[in-house]
C-alpha positions, 0 to 999 in steps of 0.5 A: 478186274477181280473182286475181294470178299467184304463181310457186311455186318447186319442185324442178322449176322454177317452177309458176304459181299463182293468188293471191287476197287479202282486200280492204283488206288491212292486216296479215298474214292466215291462208292457205289452199292450195286444190287442184283437182279433176280438171278443173283450176282451173276457174271453179268452183274459182276461185270457191271460192278467191274465196269463201275470200278474201272470208272473210279468207284469203290463198288460193293455188291451184297450177296443177297442170296447168301440168305437162302438155303442153300446159299447162292451167288448167282444163277447162270443157266441160260438154256431155257429162258422161261425156266431161268426166269421162273427160277429167279422169281422163285429165289427172290420169292424165298427172300423176304423183301424186308430182309433184302432191304435191311441188307442193302442198307447195311451194305451202304453202311459197310461201304461208307465205313471202308477206308478206301471210300469217301464216306459221304459220297456213296450211291446206289445202283440196281438192276430189275429186282435190285432197281426197286430194292435200291429205291426202297433202300434210298427211301429208308436211308433218307428216313434215317437221315443218311440218304445215298448220294445218288440212285440209278435204277434200271427198270425197277420191277418193284417200283409200282408197289413203292410209289407211296415212298417216292416223297422220301427219295429226293436224291439225284436219280436216274431211272431207265425203262424200255417202251416194250417192257412186258413186265411193267405195262406202259401205264404203270411206267407213266405212274412211276414217272409221275411219282419219282419226278413229283409230276416233273417238279424234281429237276434232279430226277431223270427218267429215260424211256428206251424205244423198243427195249423190253424188260431187263434189256441190259442183260446180255441173254439173247432173249432179253438184250437190246444192244442199242438201249443197253449202250445208250443207258450205260452211256447215260449212266456214266454221264449221270454219275460223272455229274452227280458223283464224280470220281477221280479218273 
């Protein structure tokens, strides 16, 4: 399944986005905005977008790194994991968080306005950097009385710095973390759990720990991937979306 380009109107000019639509589309469907990890819209993230479209969703991924000079889509150099990680961190460091958050919210608006999408049924999915960004965008969108329908966050790396915004994110949410995450210590993961679930009182929020999985365990890079956790998390994500944002497939 291939993507088409969809310009996203923002307060800083148009931002390119990639749009995947289900095959044989005959009527509007729910939508999902997918937010990238630190490596941009890599082949891996684009494949996850295609996977979601195959489930019956319209999927929009904003090219956040198009704001950089020079503009980038994704970084695919896997030869040296440490160098690759450092490059991804450097790139995200050059993109102001406020700009990325504004672009994520603009992507929600652009997908809601698309003729193939049920405008009141659009959610957010984010991986790593994008997991935290999706959470922040959900909070901001709620403050504007246009919250997303659902949120799925894979090991949101910025979440420890966003917990003061947890009260605004009341939509059905699914959070994935690994128990062997070296980037987010276990005590911080527990703080995240307490905040996003309001100490267990938000029944619409699910928080899942994947035993033995490290950070970015869904990424297929051999130095990051945890096959069992990736498969379990994906199946939970598919089931969660089917329950909270059902498609027509």
